[in-house]
C-alpha positions in Angstrom: 42.1 22.8 -30.1 43.4 19.7 -28.5 41.4 20.3 -25.4 38.3 20.7 -27.6 39.0 17.4 -29.3 39.3 15.6 -26.0 36.1 17.1 -24.7 34.3 16.3 -27.9 35.5 12.7 -27.9 34.3 12.4 -24.2 30.9 13.6 -25.1 30.5 11.2 -27.9 31.8 8.3 -25.8 29.6 9.1 -22.9 26.6 9.4 -25.2 27.2 5.9 -26.5 27.7 4.5 -23.1 24.3 5.9 -22.0 22.4 3.8 -24.5 22.9 0.3 -23.4 21.3 -2.3 -25.7 20.7 -5.4 -23.6 22.6 -8.4 -24.9 19.5 -10.6 -24.0 16.4 -9.0 -25.2 13.0 -10.5 -26.3 12.8 -12.2 -29.7 11.3 -10.3 -32.5 10.0 -12.1 -35.6 11.8 -9.6 -38.1 15.5 -9.1 -37.7 15.4 -5.7 -39.5 12.6 -4.6 -37.0 14.9 -5.6 -34.1 17.8 -3.7 -35.6 15.7 -0.5 -36.0 14.3 -0.7 -32.5 17.7 -1.1 -30.9 18.6 2.2 -32.5 15.3 4.0 -31.8 14.8 3.3 -28.0 17.1 4.0 -25.2 16.2 1.0 -23.0 15.7 3.4 -20.2 12.8 1.3 -19.1 13.2 -2.4 -18.8 11.8 -4.3 -21.7 9.4 -7.4 -21.7 8.7 -9.6 -24.6 5.3 -10.3 -26.1 5.5 -13.9 -25.3 6.2 -13.3 -21.6 3.4 -10.8 -21.4 0.9 -13.0 -23.2 1.8 -16.0 -20.9 1.4 -13.8 -17.8 -1.1 -11.1 -18.9 -3.3 -11.3 -15.7 -0.2 -10.3 -13.7 0.2 -6.9 -15.3 -1.7 -3.6 -15.7 -1.4 -2.9 -19.4 -1.3 0.7 -20.5 -1.6 1.9 -24.2 0.5 5.0 -24.8 -0.8 5.6 -28.3 -3.3 8.3 -29.6 -7.0 7.7 -29.1 -7.6 7.0 -32.8 -5.0 4.3 -32.7 -6.4 2.6 -29.6 -9.9 2.7 -31.1 -8.9 0.7 -34.1 -7.5 -2.1 -31.9 -5.6 -2.7 -28.7 -4.4 -5.4 -26.5 -7.3 -7.0 -24.6 -7.8 -5.3 -21.1 -5.3 -2.5 -22.0 -6.1 0.9 -20.6 -5.8 3.9 -22.8 -3.4 6.6 -21.3 -2.2 8.4 -24.4 1.0 10.0 -25.3 0.6 13.7 -26.3 -2.1 14.3 -23.7 -0.7 12.0 -21.0 -1.8 13.1 -17.6 -0.7 11.6 -14.3 -4.3 11.7 -13.2 -5.0 8.8 -15.6 -2.9 6.5 -13.5 -3.5 7.8 -9.9 -5.6 4.8 -9.0 -2.8 2.4 -9.8 -0.7 1.3 -6.8 3.0 2.3 -7.0 4.1 -1.3 -6.7 1.8 -2.7 -9.5 3.4 -4.5 -12.4 2.8 -2.2 -15.3 3.5 -2.9 -19.0 3.3 0.1 -21.5 3.0 -0.3 -25.3 2.5 1.9 -28.3 3.2 1.1 -31.9 6.9 0.1 -31.6 8.0 1.1 -28.2 9.3 4.7 -28.4 6.3 6.6 -27.0 5.6 3.8 -24.4 9.3 4.2 -23.2 8.8 7.9 -22.8 5.6 7.4 -20.7 7.5 4.6 -18.8 10.1 7.2 -17.8 7.4 9.5 -16.6 5.8 6.8 -14.5 9.2 5.8 -13.0 9.7 9.5 -11.9 6.3 9.4 -10.4 7.4 6.5 -8.2 6.2 3.5 -10.0 8.9 0.9 -9.7 7.7 -2.1 -11.7 7.3 -0.5 -15.1 8.1 -2.4 -18.4 8.1 -1.4 -22.1 6.7 -4.0 -24.4 9.6 -4.7 -26.8 8.2 -4.3 -30.3 4.9 -3.2 -28.8 1.6 -3.8 -30.6 3.3 -4.4 -34.0 5.3 -7.3 -32.6 2.1 -8.5 -30.6 0.2 -8.9 -34.0 3.3 -10.1 -35.8 3.5 -13.1 -33.3 -0.1 -13.8 -33.9 -1.7 -12.6 -30.7 -5.2 -11.1 -30.7 -6.2 -7.5 -30.6 -9.6 -6.3 -29.8 -11.9 -3.3 -30.7 -13.7 -1.0 -28.1 -16.5 -3.7 -27.7 -13.8 -6.3 -26.8 -14.3 -8.2 -30.1 -11.3 -9.7 -31.8 -10.3 -7.7 -34.9 -7.8 -8.4 -37.7 -6.4 -4.8 -37.9 -4.0 -2.4 -36.3 -3.4 1.2 -36.6 0.2 1.6 -37.9 0.6 5.3 -37.2 1.6 6.1 -40.8 2.6 4.4 -44.1 6.3 4.4 -43.2 5.8 2.6 -40.0 3.4 0.1 -41.4 6.4 -1.7 -43.0 6.9 -3.3 -39.5 3.6 -5.1 -39.5 3.4 -8.4 -41.3 0.5 -8.0 -43.8 -0.6 -11.5 -43.2 -1.0 -10.9 -39.6 -3.2 -7.7 -39.6 -4.8 -5.2 -41.9 -2.9 -1.9 -41.7 -4.8 1.2 -40.9 -3.2 4.7 -40.9 
């Protein structure tokens, strides 16, 4: 029994050690959103903040890892749809392995998972947008529709997740 307790304790401690929340991470407008995200994502893909991406957007290939219906409501300008459930490596085969890539989804979970896949495929400059499109609109940055027109709406995945979008920053669609 003592051996089992030691083994179980080791598993718990090793699991905690695998999830390393960076001390310095990008600023989020909502502290509760930050707290939720630090528990949701693993930080297995380096994060980038929305302010840094916005200031240097032309340096990155931006990939949207949401579902098509979410992308069609609005997306970050020049973002390329790659999806999540139906992600296929053929969608990125034209991107050079050394390109600087930023992935986003609603909050950062799905984009982190696609980022992990890209890293396994040999892409070495992959970043997850911390807070993703929700934080992008919360900080007042523009999103566009499929005709590249600015819109004041974002697909929030469902009602539960919509709490993380400031209602003064975007109309919530789910």
